[in-house]
C-alpha positions as CSV (number, residue, x, y, z in Angstrom):
1,M,-95.4,-39.1,-101.3
2,N,-93.8,-35.9,-100.5
3,E,-92.7,-35.4,-96.8
4,P,-93.2,-31.9,-95.3
5,K,-90.0,-29.8,-94.9
6,A,-88.7,-29.1,-91.3
7,R,-88.9,-25.4,-90.1
8,P,-85.4,-24.0,-89.7
9,R,-84.5,-23.3,-86.1
10,R,-83.0,-20.0,-84.9
11,K,-79.6,-20.3,-83.3
12,R,-79.7,-19.7,-79.6
13,T,-77.1,-18.0,-77.6
14,A,-75.4,-20.4,-75.2
15,A,-76.5,-20.0,-71.6
16,A,-74.1,-18.3,-69.3
17,T,-71.9,-20.6,-67.2
18,T,-71.2,-18.1,-64.4
19,P,-73.2,-15.4,-62.5
20,D,-70.1,-13.1,-62.6
21,A,-70.9,-10.1,-64.9
22,V,-67.2,-9.6,-65.8
23,E,-66.8,-13.2,-66.9
24,I,-70.1,-13.0,-69.0
25,A,-68.8,-9.8,-70.6
26,M,-65.5,-11.4,-71.4
27,D,-67.3,-14.3,-73.0
28,V,-69.4,-11.9,-75.2
29,A,-66.3,-9.8,-76.1
30,A,-64.6,-12.9,-77.2
31,G,-67.2,-13.4,-80.0
32,A,-67.1,-12.2,-83.5
33,A,-69.1,-9.1,-82.8
34,P,-68.8,-8.0,-79.2
35,S,-71.6,-5.9,-77.9
36,E,-71.1,-2.4,-76.7
37,A,-72.6,-3.3,-73.3
38,A,-70.0,-6.0,-72.7
39,M,-67.2,-3.6,-73.6
40,A,-68.6,-1.0,-71.2
41,V,-68.6,-3.6,-68.4
42,L,-65.0,-4.5,-69.1
43,R,-63.9,-0.9,-69.2
44,S,-65.7,-0.1,-66.0
45,H,-64.1,-3.1,-64.4
46,A,-60.6,-2.0,-65.6
47,R,-61.1,1.4,-64.0
48,L,-62.2,-0.5,-60.8
49,L,-59.1,-2.6,-60.9
50,D,-56.9,0.5,-61.3
51,H,-58.6,2.1,-58.3
52,Q,-58.2,-1.1,-56.3
53,G,-54.5,-1.2,-57.2
54,V,-54.1,2.3,-55.8
55,L,-55.9,1.3,-52.7
56,A,-53.8,-1.8,-52.4
57,R,-50.6,0.2,-52.7
58,N,-51.8,2.7,-50.1
59,E,-52.7,-0.2,-47.8
60,I,-49.2,-1.7,-48.3
61,F,-47.7,1.6,-47.4
62,R,-49.9,2.0,-44.4
63,N,-49.0,-1.5,-43.3
64,R,-45.3,-0.7,-43.6
65,I,-45.8,2.4,-41.5
66,R,-47.6,0.4,-38.9
67,S,-44.9,-2.2,-38.9
68,I,-42.2,0.4,-38.4
69,R,-44.3,2.0,-35.6
70,D,-44.8,-1.4,-33.9
71,I,-41.1,-2.2,-34.2
72,A,-40.2,1.3,-32.8
73,I,-42.6,0.8,-29.9
74,A,-41.2,-2.7,-29.3
75,A,-37.7,-1.4,-29.4
76,M,-38.6,1.4,-26.9
77,V,-40.2,-1.1,-24.6
78,V,-37.2,-3.4,-24.8
79,A,-34.8,-0.5,-24.2
80,L,-36.9,0.6,-21.3
81,V,-36.9,-2.9,-19.8
82,V,-33.1,-3.2,-20.3
83,A,-32.5,0.3,-18.8
84,V,-34.7,-0.5,-15.8
85,G,-33.0,-3.9,-15.5
86,A,-29.6,-2.2,-15.7
87,V,-30.5,0.3,-13.1
88,V,-31.8,-2.4,-10.8
89,W,-28.8,-4.6,-11.4
90,S,-26.5,-1.6,-10.8
91,A,-28.3,-0.8,-7.6
92,S,-28.1,-4.4,-6.4
93,R,-24.4,-4.4,-7.0
94,T,-23.7,-1.1,-5.3
95,T,-21.1,-1.3,-2.6
96,G,-19.5,1.1,-0.3
97,L,-19.9,2.8,3.0
98,V,-22.4,5.7,3.5
99,I,-22.1,7.9,6.5
100,Q,-25.3,9.6,7.3
101,P,-25.1,13.1,9.0
102,F,-24.7,12.7,12.7
103,S,-27.2,14.1,15.2
104,V,-25.5,17.0,17.1
105,P,-27.0,19.3,19.8
106,P,-27.4,23.0,19.1
107,E,-24.5,24.1,21.3
108,L,-22.1,22.0,19.2
109,V,-23.6,23.3,15.9
110,E,-22.8,26.8,17.1
111,D,-19.2,25.7,17.5
112,G,-19.1,24.6,13.9
113,L,-19.7,20.9,14.5
114,D,-22.9,20.3,12.7
115,G,-24.1,16.8,11.6
116,R,-22.3,16.9,8.2
117,A,-19.1,18.2,9.7
118,V,-19.0,15.4,12.3
119,A,-19.7,12.8,9.6
120,A,-16.9,14.3,7.4
121,L,-14.4,14.0,10.3
122,F,-15.5,10.4,10.8
123,Q,-15.2,9.8,7.1
124,D,-11.6,11.2,7.1
125,E,-10.6,8.7,9.7
126,L,-12.1,5.7,7.9
127,V,-10.5,6.7,4.6
128,R,-7.1,6.9,6.4
129,L,-7.5,3.4,7.9
130,D,-8.6,2.0,4.6
131,A,-5.7,3.6,2.7
132,A,-3.2,2.3,5.3
133,T,-4.3,-1.3,4.9
134,S,-2.4,-3.4,2.3
135,S,-4.0,-6.7,1.5
136,P,-4.3,-8.9,-1.7
137,R,-7.9,-9.9,-0.6
138,P,-10.5,-8.7,-3.1
139,A,-13.1,-6.3,-1.7
140,A,-16.0,-8.4,-3.0
141,S,-15.0,-11.2,-0.7
142,F,-16.0,-9.1,2.4
143,R,-19.5,-9.2,3.8
144,N,-19.2,-5.4,4.2
145,D,-17.6,-4.3,0.9
146,W,-16.4,-0.7,1.0
147,S,-14.8,-0.8,-2.5
148,G,-17.6,1.4,-3.9
149,A,-16.5,4.5,-1.8
150,I,-16.7,5.9,1.6
151,S,-19.0,8.9,1.4
152,V,-21.2,11.2,3.5
153,E,-24.9,11.1,2.6
154,V,-26.4,14.3,1.2
155,E,-30.0,15.0,2.2
156,A,-32.0,15.8,-0.9
157,G,-35.4,17.6,-0.7
158,G,-38.4,16.6,-2.9
159,L,-38.6,13.9,-5.5
160,S,-35.7,13.4,-7.9
161,L,-34.1,10.7,-10.0
162,T,-31.1,10.8,-7.8
163,G,-33.2,10.4,-4.7
164,A,-35.1,7.5,-6.3
165,Y,-31.9,5.8,-7.3
166,T,-30.5,6.3,-3.8
167,A,-33.7,4.7,-2.3
168,L,-33.3,1.8,-4.8
169,T,-29.6,1.2,-3.8
170,R,-30.5,1.3,-0.2
171,W,-33.2,-1.3,-0.8
172,L,-31.3,-3.7,-3.2
173,G,-27.7,-2.8,-2.8
174,Q,-24.9,-3.9,-0.5
175,E,-23.9,-0.7,1.0
176,T,-23.0,-0.3,4.7
177,F,-24.7,2.6,6.5
178,I,-23.3,4.3,9.5
179,S,-25.2,6.8,11.7
180,G,-24.6,8.3,15.1
181,G,-24.7,11.2,17.4
182,L,-22.2,13.5,19.2
183,S,-23.2,15.0,22.5
184,R,-21.6,16.8,25.5
185,T,-21.2,15.1,28.8
186,R,-20.1,16.3,32.2
187,D,-16.5,15.3,31.5
188,G,-16.3,16.0,27.7
189,L,-17.7,14.5,24.5
190,E,-19.5,11.3,23.8
191,L,-19.8,9.8,20.4
192,V,-22.2,7.0,19.6
193,V,-21.8,5.2,16.2
194,R,-24.3,2.7,14.8
195,T,-23.8,0.4,11.8
196,S,-26.5,-1.0,9.5
197,D,-26.2,-4.4,11.1
198,G,-27.5,-3.0,14.4
199,R,-24.3,-2.8,16.4
200,A,-23.3,0.3,18.2
201,I,-20.2,1.6,19.9
202,T,-19.8,4.4,22.4
203,V,-16.5,6.4,23.0
204,R,-15.8,9.3,25.2
205,G,-13.1,11.9,25.1
206,L,-11.9,15.4,26.0
207,P,-14.0,18.3,24.9
208,D,-11.2,19.9,22.8
209,R,-10.1,16.7,21.0
210,P,-12.9,15.6,18.7
211,D,-10.3,14.3,16.2
212,A,-9.0,11.8,18.8
213,L,-12.6,10.7,19.5
214,M,-13.2,10.1,15.8
215,K,-10.0,8.1,15.4
216,Q,-10.9,5.9,18.3
217,A,-14.4,5.3,17.1
218,A,-13.3,4.8,13.5
219,E,-10.9,2.0,14.5
220,Q,-13.6,0.2,16.5
221,V,-16.1,0.5,13.6
222,Y,-13.3,-0.8,11.2
223,E,-12.7,-3.7,13.5
224,Q,-16.4,-4.6,13.7
225,T,-17.2,-4.3,10.0
226,Q,-13.9,-5.3,8.4
227,P,-12.1,-7.5,11.0
228,Y,-9.7,-9.1,8.5
229,R,-8.6,-5.8,7.0
230,Y,-8.3,-4.3,10.5
231,S,-6.0,-7.1,11.5
232,Q,-3.8,-6.4,8.4
233,Y,-3.8,-2.7,9.3
234,L,-2.5,-3.5,12.8
235,R,0.1,-5.8,11.3
236,T,1.3,-3.2,8.8
237,S,1.4,-0.6,11.6
238,G,3.5,-2.9,13.8
239,Q,6.1,-3.5,11.0
240,G,6.9,0.2,11.0
241,L,7.9,0.1,14.7
242,P,11.0,-1.2,16.4
243,D,10.8,-4.4,18.3
244,G,9.3,-3.6,21.6
245,P,6.1,-3.7,23.7
246,E,4.1,-1.5,21.3
247,Q,4.9,-3.6,18.3
248,R,4.1,-6.8,20.2
249,A,0.8,-5.4,21.3
250,L,-0.2,-4.6,17.7
251,Y,0.9,-8.1,16.5
252,G,-1.0,-9.6,19.5
253,R,-4.3,-7.8,18.6
254,S,-3.9,-8.8,15.0
255,R,-3.4,-12.4,15.9
256,A,-6.4,-12.4,18.2
257,I,-8.7,-11.1,15.5
258,L,-7.5,-13.6,13.0
259,T,-7.8,-16.5,15.5
260,A,-11.4,-15.5,16.2
261,L,-12.1,-15.5,12.5
262,L,-11.1,-19.2,12.3
263,D,-14.4,-20.0,14.0
264,S,-16.4,-18.0,11.4
265,R,-19.2,-19.8,9.5
266,S,-17.8,-18.3,6.3
267,Q,-15.2,-20.5,4.5
268,I,-13.8,-17.3,2.9
269,E,-13.3,-15.7,6.3
270,R,-11.6,-18.8,7.6
271,L,-9.3,-19.2,4.6
272,W,-8.1,-15.6,4.8
273,A,-7.7,-15.9,8.5
274,Y,-5.4,-18.9,8.0
275,N,-3.5,-16.9,5.3
276,G,-3.1,-13.9,7.6
277,L,-1.8,-16.1,10.4
278,G,0.5,-17.9,8.0
279,V,2.3,-14.8,6.8
280,A,2.3,-12.9,10.2
281,R,5.7,-11.7,11.3
282,D,5.3,-13.3,14.7
283,T,4.7,-16.8,13.2
284,T,7.8,-18.8,12.5
285,T,8.3,-19.9,8.9
286,R,8.2,-23.6,9.9
287,D,4.9,-23.1,11.8
288,S,3.4,-21.3,8.8
289,I,3.5,-24.4,6.6
290,P,0.7,-26.3,8.3
291,I,-1.3,-23.1,8.6
292,M,-1.1,-22.5,4.9
293,E,-1.9,-26.1,4.2
294,A,-5.1,-25.8,6.3
295,A,-6.1,-22.9,4.1
296,L,-5.5,-25.0,0.9
297,E,-7.9,-27.6,2.4
298,I,-10.6,-25.0,2.1
299,D,-9.7,-23.9,-1.4
300,P,-6.9,-26.0,-3.1
301,D,-6.7,-23.6,-6.1
302,H,-6.4,-20.3,-4.2
303,P,-3.5,-18.5,-5.9
304,I,-2.6,-16.2,-3.0
305,V,-2.4,-19.1,-0.6
306,Q,-0.3,-21.1,-3.1
307,V,2.1,-18.2,-3.6
308,N,2.5,-17.6,0.1
309,L,3.1,-21.3,0.7
310,A,5.7,-21.3,-2.1
311,D,7.4,-18.4,-0.3
312,Q,7.4,-20.1,3.1
313,C,8.9,-23.2,1.5
314,L,11.6,-21.1,-0.1
315,F,12.4,-19.4,3.2
316,L,12.8,-22.8,4.8
317,G,15.0,-24.0,2.0
318,H,12.4,-26.5,0.7
319,A,13.2,-25.4,-2.9
320,E,11.6,-28.4,-4.6
321,A,8.3,-27.8,-2.8
322,A,8.6,-24.1,-3.6
323,L,8.9,-24.9,-7.3
324,G,5.9,-27.2,-7.2
325,H,3.6,-24.6,-5.5
326,S,4.8,-21.9,-7.9
327,Q,4.0,-24.0,-10.9
328,S,0.6,-24.8,-9.4
329,V,-0.2,-21.0,-9.3
330,A,0.2,-21.0,-13.1
331,V,-2.4,-23.7,-13.4
332,S,-4.9,-22.1,-11.1
333,W,-4.3,-18.6,-12.6
334,S,-5.6,-19.9,-16.0
335,N,-9.1,-20.1,-14.4
336,P,-10.8,-16.6,-14.3
337,R,-12.7,-17.7,-11.2
338,N,-9.3,-18.0,-9.4
339,R,-8.0,-14.7,-10.7
340,A,-11.1,-13.1,-9.1
341,K,-9.9,-14.3,-5.7
342,V,-7.1,-11.7,-5.8
343,S,-7.6,-7.9,-5.5
344,E,-7.5,-6.0,-8.8
345,D,-4.4,-4.0,-7.7
346,R,-2.4,-7.3,-7.5
347,Q,-3.7,-9.1,-10.5
348,Q,-1.0,-7.8,-12.9
349,R,1.8,-8.4,-10.4
350,L,1.0,-11.8,-9.1
351,P,1.4,-13.9,-12.3
352,L,4.7,-12.1,-13.0
353,V,6.0,-12.9,-9.5
354,F,5.3,-16.6,-9.5
355,A,6.6,-16.9,-13.1
356,A,9.8,-15.2,-11.9
357,R,10.1,-17.7,-9.0
358,V,9.8,-20.6,-11.4
359,A,12.4,-19.1,-13.7
360,E,14.8,-18.6,-10.7
361,L,14.4,-22.1,-9.5
362,Q,15.1,-23.4,-13.0
363,G,18.1,-21.2,-13.6
364,D,16.5,-19.1,-16.3
365,W,18.0,-15.8,-15.1
366,R,17.3,-13.8,-18.2
367,Q,13.6,-14.6,-17.9
368,A,13.7,-13.9,-14.2
369,Q,15.4,-10.5,-14.7
370,D,12.8,-9.5,-17.3
371,L,9.9,-10.6,-15.1
372,W,11.2,-8.7,-12.1
373,T,11.7,-5.6,-14.2
374,R,8.0,-5.9,-15.3
375,V,7.0,-6.3,-11.6
376,L,9.0,-3.2,-10.8
377,N,7.4,-1.2,-13.6
378,S,3.9,-2.4,-12.7
379,G,3.9,-0.2,-9.6
380,Q,1.5,-2.7,-7.9
381,P,1.9,-3.5,-4.1
382,G,3.4,-6.7,-2.8
383,T,5.8,-8.1,-0.3
384,S,8.7,-9.0,-2.6
385,N,11.4,-6.4,-3.4
386,P,11.5,-6.6,-7.2
387,R,14.5,-4.2,-7.5
388,D,16.8,-6.3,-5.4
389,L,15.5,-9.6,-7.0
390,R,16.1,-8.1,-10.4
391,M,19.6,-7.2,-9.4
392,A,20.2,-10.7,-8.0
393,A,19.2,-12.1,-11.4
394,L,21.6,-9.8,-13.2
395,I,24.4,-11.0,-10.9
396,A,23.5,-14.6,-11.6
397,L,23.8,-13.7,-15.3
398,H,27.4,-12.7,-14.5
399,Q,26.9,-9.0,-14.7
400,P,28.0,-7.8,-11.2
401,S,28.9,-4.3,-12.4
402,A,25.2,-3.6,-12.7
403,L,25.1,-3.5,-8.9
404,Q,27.6,-0.7,-8.8
405,R,25.3,1.4,-11.1
406,L,22.4,0.7,-8.8
407,I,24.5,1.8,-5.8
408,E,25.5,5.0,-7.5
409,D,21.9,5.7,-8.4
410,D,20.9,5.1,-4.7
411,A,23.6,7.5,-3.6
412,L,22.3,10.2,-5.8
413,R,18.7,9.7,-4.6
414,S,19.6,9.5,-0.9
415,A,22.3,12.2,-0.8
416,G,22.8,13.3,2.8
417,R,20.9,10.3,4.2
418,Q,22.8,7.6,6.0
419,P,20.7,4.4,6.5
420,P,21.2,2.5,9.7
421,R,22.4,-0.5,7.7
422,D,23.2,-1.3,4.1
423,P,20.4,-3.4,2.7
424,L,22.6,-4.2,-0.4
425,L,25.2,-6.1,1.5
426,P,23.9,-9.6,0.4
427,L,24.0,-8.3,-3.2
428,R,27.5,-6.9,-2.7
429,A,28.6,-10.3,-1.5
430,A,27.0,-12.1,-4.5
431,A,28.6,-9.6,-6.9
432,A,32.0,-10.2,-5.3
433,A,31.6,-14.0,-5.3
434,S,30.8,-14.0,-9.0
435,L,34.2,-12.4,-9.7
436,D,36.0,-14.8,-7.2
437,Q,36.6,-11.9,-4.8
438,W,36.0,-14.1,-1.8
439,P,37.6,-11.8,0.9
440,Q,35.2,-9.0,-0.2
441,A,32.3,-11.4,-0.3
442,L,33.1,-12.7,3.2
443,A,33.4,-9.1,4.6
444,A,30.0,-8.1,3.2
445,L,28.3,-11.2,4.6
446,E,29.8,-10.8,8.0
447,A,28.9,-7.2,8.1
448,F,25.3,-8.1,7.2
449,E,25.3,-10.8,9.9
450,A,26.5,-8.3,12.5
451,E,24.1,-5.6,11.5
452,V,21.0,-7.7,11.0
453,A,21.2,-10.4,13.7
454,P,20.1,-8.1,16.6
455,T,17.0,-6.9,14.7
456,L,15.6,-10.1,13.3
457,D,12.0,-11.2,14.1
458,L,11.0,-14.9,14.1
459,R,10.5,-15.2,10.4
460,D,13.9,-13.5,9.5
461,R,15.7,-15.8,11.9
462,T,14.8,-18.8,9.8
463,D,15.8,-16.9,6.7
464,R,19.1,-16.2,8.3
465,M,19.8,-19.9,8.8
466,T,18.7,-21.0,5.4
467,F,19.9,-18.1,3.3
468,L,22.7,-16.2,5.1
469,W,24.6,-18.9,7.0
470,P,25.2,-21.3,4.0
471,R,26.6,-18.5,1.9
472,L,28.7,-17.2,4.8
473,A,30.1,-20.7,5.5
474,Y,31.1,-21.2,1.9
475,A,32.8,-17.8,1.8
476,R,34.8,-18.8,4.9
477,A,35.8,-22.0,3.2
478,R,36.9,-20.2,0.0
479,T,39.1,-17.8,2.1
480,G,40.8,-20.7,3.9
481,D,38.8,-20.9,7.1
482,L,37.6,-24.5,6.7
483,A,37.1,-25.1,10.4
484,G,34.9,-22.0,10.8
485,A,33.0,-23.0,7.6
486,R,32.3,-26.5,8.8
487,T,31.2,-25.2,12.3
488,L,28.8,-22.7,10.8
489,I,27.3,-25.0,8.1
490,A,26.7,-27.7,10.7
491,A,24.3,-25.3,12.4
492,T,22.1,-25.1,9.4
493,P,18.9,-27.3,8.9
494,L,19.3,-30.7,7.2
495,D,16.1,-30.2,5.2
496,C,17.5,-27.0,3.5
497,Y,18.4,-27.5,-0.1
498,L,21.0,-24.7,-0.2
499,C,22.4,-25.9,3.1
500,V,23.2,-29.4,2.0
501,R,24.6,-28.2,-1.3
502,E,27.0,-26.0,0.6
503,R,27.9,-28.8,2.9
504,A,28.9,-30.8,-0.1
505,R,31.0,-28.0,-1.6
506,I,32.7,-27.3,1.7
507,A,33.5,-30.9,2.2
508,E,35.0,-31.1,-1.3
509,L,37.2,-28.1,-0.6
510,A,38.3,-29.8,2.7
511,G,39.3,-32.9,0.7
512,D,36.6,-35.0,2.4
513,R,35.3,-36.6,-0.8
514,A,33.2,-39.2,1.0
515,A,31.3,-36.4,2.8
516,A,31.1,-34.4,-0.4
517,D,29.6,-37.4,-2.2
518,R,27.1,-38.0,0.6
519,W,25.9,-34.4,0.8
520,S,25.8,-34.0,-2.9
521,A,23.5,-37.0,-3.2
522,E,21.3,-35.7,-0.5
523,A,21.0,-32.3,-2.3
524,R,20.0,-34.1,-5.5
525,R,17.4,-36.1,-3.5
526,Q,15.9,-33.0,-2.0
527,G,15.8,-31.2,-5.3
528,P,15.3,-33.8,-8.0
529,S,13.7,-31.2,-10.4
530,L,16.3,-28.5,-9.8
531,P,19.5,-28.1,-11.8
532,F,21.9,-26.6,-9.3
533,A,23.1,-29.6,-7.3
534,F,23.6,-31.6,-10.5
535,A,25.8,-28.9,-12.0
536,E,27.8,-28.6,-8.8
537,R,28.3,-32.4,-8.8
538,G,29.7,-32.1,-12.3
539,Q,32.1,-29.4,-11.1
540,M,33.3,-31.8,-8.3
541,L,33.9,-34.6,-10.7
542,M,35.6,-32.3,-13.2
543,A,38.1,-31.2,-10.5
544,R,38.8,-34.8,-9.8
545,G,39.6,-35.5,-13.5
546,D,36.4,-37.5,-14.2
547,I,35.4,-35.7,-17.4
548,A,32.9,-38.3,-18.6
549,G,31.2,-38.3,-15.2
550,A,31.1,-34.4,-15.1
551,I,29.6,-34.2,-18.6
552,D,26.8,-36.7,-17.5
553,F,25.9,-34.4,-14.6
554,Y,26.0,-31.3,-16.8
555,E,23.6,-32.9,-19.1
556,Q,21.3,-33.7,-16.2
557,A,21.5,-30.1,-15.0
558,I,20.5,-28.9,-18.5
559,E,17.5,-31.2,-18.6
560,R,16.2,-29.6,-15.4
561,G,17.3,-26.0,-16.3
562,P,17.5,-25.7,-20.1
563,R,17.8,-21.9,-20.0
564,W,20.6,-21.9,-17.4
565,A,23.9,-20.8,-19.0
566,D,26.4,-22.2,-16.4
567,P,26.1,-26.0,-17.2
568,Q,26.4,-25.2,-20.9
569,K,29.7,-23.4,-20.3
570,Y,30.9,-26.1,-17.9
571,W,30.2,-28.7,-20.5
572,G,32.1,-26.7,-23.1
573,D,35.1,-26.6,-20.6
574,A,34.9,-30.3,-20.3
575,L,35.0,-30.8,-24.1
576,M,38.0,-28.4,-24.3
577,A,39.7,-30.6,-21.7
578,R,39.2,-33.5,-24.1
579,G,40.5,-31.5,-27.0
580,D,37.1,-31.1,-28.7
581,A,37.3,-27.4,-29.5
582,A,34.4,-27.6,-32.1
583,G,32.1,-29.2,-29.5
584,A,33.2,-26.7,-26.9
585,I,32.3,-23.8,-29.2
586,R,28.8,-25.2,-29.7
587,K,28.3,-25.3,-26.0
588,Y,29.8,-21.8,-25.5
589,R,27.4,-20.5,-28.2
590,A,24.5,-22.0,-26.4
591,A,25.6,-20.5,-23.1
592,A,26.0,-17.1,-24.6
593,D,22.4,-17.2,-25.8
594,R,21.5,-17.6,-22.1
595,A,24.1,-15.2,-20.6
596,P,25.3,-12.9,-23.4
597,R,27.5,-10.7,-21.2
598,W,29.4,-13.3,-19.3
599,G,33.1,-12.3,-19.6
600,A,34.6,-15.6,-18.6
601,L,32.5,-17.4,-21.2
602,H,33.7,-15.2,-24.0
603,L,37.3,-15.7,-22.8
604,A,36.8,-19.5,-22.9
605,W,35.2,-19.2,-26.3
606,G,38.2,-17.2,-27.6
607,R,40.5,-20.0,-26.4
608,A,38.5,-22.6,-28.3
609,L,38.6,-20.5,-31.5
610,E,42.4,-20.0,-31.1
611,A,42.8,-23.8,-30.6
612,Q,41.2,-24.2,-34.1
613,G,43.6,-21.6,-35.6
614,R,40.8,-19.0,-36.0
615,R,42.9,-16.2,-34.5
616,D,41.0,-13.2,-35.8
617,Q,37.7,-14.5,-34.4
618,A,39.5,-15.4,-31.2
619,R,40.7,-11.8,-30.9
620,D,37.2,-10.6,-31.4
621,K,36.1,-12.7,-28.5
622,Y,38.9,-11.5,-26.3
623,T,38.0,-7.9,-27.2
624,E,34.3,-8.6,-26.2
625,A,35.4,-10.2,-22.9
626,A,37.5,-7.1,-22.1
627,R,34.4,-5.0,-22.1
628,M,32.6,-7.3,-19.7
629,D,32.9,-8.2,-16.0
630,L,36.0,-10.4,-15.3
631,S,37.8,-11.7,-12.3
632,A,41.3,-10.4,-11.8
633,A,42.9,-13.6,-13.1
634,D,40.6,-13.6,-16.2
635,R,41.3,-10.0,-17.0
636,A,45.0,-10.5,-16.7
637,E,44.7,-13.4,-19.2
638,V,42.6,-11.3,-21.6
639,V,45.1,-8.5,-21.5
640,R,48.0,-11.0,-22.1
641,R,46.3,-12.6,-25.0
642,L,45.3,-9.3,-26.7
643,G,48.8,-8.0,-26.1
644,A,50.4,-11.1,-27.6
645,R,48.3,-10.7,-30.7
646,T,49.6,-7.1,-31.2
647,Q,53.2,-8.2,-31.0
648,P,55.0,-8.2,-34.4
């Protein structure tokens, strides 16, 4: 039986799998015979994509422009905020004194004394007072800080940036404002001055002397608003006067102001009051020590107080304490906060001064000479005399002829002027002593004693006992007046390092070895960190023939003063006495590195070279010595040795 054949089925197009026309067109185009409709859709879509790409690129560009704009706006806002902040900060930090125009009646205006003219006269007096005041205290430490300027206010009409800034500084700043009025009275003129803290002063004077009225008022305002600086102004004014009632009155007013400041609530005011009292010329050096120590209880790291305490200790002859305080300044100065406690006009000078003090107390005279030269060239104010201290260092380096050049320069500068006394007499004495010219040294010291003694104040009287008398006593001993030397040295303080050193040396010259040993031991006890008494003890033992003992003390001196030339040379001399010329040359070379123009050293060096048979090198040393400073005996020896070498 035949089965019926199945009807063939027509192939159907697969149903679309997505409603997206582009995807449907892409499926159709992928077939063997893509339809025109599908291709049209794809071409249309391609054009759309191109257009969208253009739009996208435009949008990206616009976004970048917007970003740049936003950044610029943000930068402008930040800059504006910073500028406003800077203006506000600057206004808040503004200091100074502003004198507003004074009120003046019409009849005085007709005489040329209008409000601004009176304010200008008052300004002149305040500027004079401020310029005449010397103090290391920084302006920022005062409640009323005038460091910004002392100016007369200018009235500005209308609204302006300058006026707005002035209003801002008055609101936020730290300026002191002064106003007042000048008027006629039945007897003359009356000036009323008011400060911004509400206080007022009234002064009266003659009608034809407005300048005297301004001076009187300015001093009272200065005392009210800047009491510490006014006390220093009084002290400075008194120093320029001879000893008498006027000087004592100025010192007394200065002391009264400082004493009143000790009760201030401000620790800064109390500290500076102690400092001012401690360095006052009518305070004895011994009394100043506890005053300075009280200041250090308030601020143990204050560099000015430490420096002043070091100076007072040095004046008293407490050399070991002076070294310790000077070294403490170096530690405190490393902290910027401590440097800010010193006025800017002293900040360059101060570290040089205390470094020079340390160098002197350790015998590093080359370093001291360099530092005092830098202090001198800094031009900054201070109490030390860097020129004389620099010259003292050169003399300690065995270059006394440098003093003669200084004296000649002074003579040229002061031609026709004859000072009441020679301030270089102590330096003349030191220069003569370095060349063993003891009669000349004694004459210079006695002349200084005779000229200075009647004019000394309390502070200089202490300096006289601890600086002048020990040197004068030793000069008397070296010229044969042992009785006078022992009498004078007995009047010096027992806690003075130089005094007990000279007691030991005078006793040694007198042949009293027991007393020399006792005083030398006391000097080393008072100055355990200082090299000088150790080297002097070595010289005593060397003179007694104890070479080994002398070398031991020279070595101890070098440990304490490694840059001091003298014990190096003395050690070389001791080695020569032992017959060790090679060892002596090594010590002489080390000494020459520390004191290159020491004539006696080069003479000794030449002897050591000659002892080794190195005659040409010895002659070179003698020739060098001949060009340097020498005592009369040493110069005669140099001439003899050079002359002997020229003989056939």
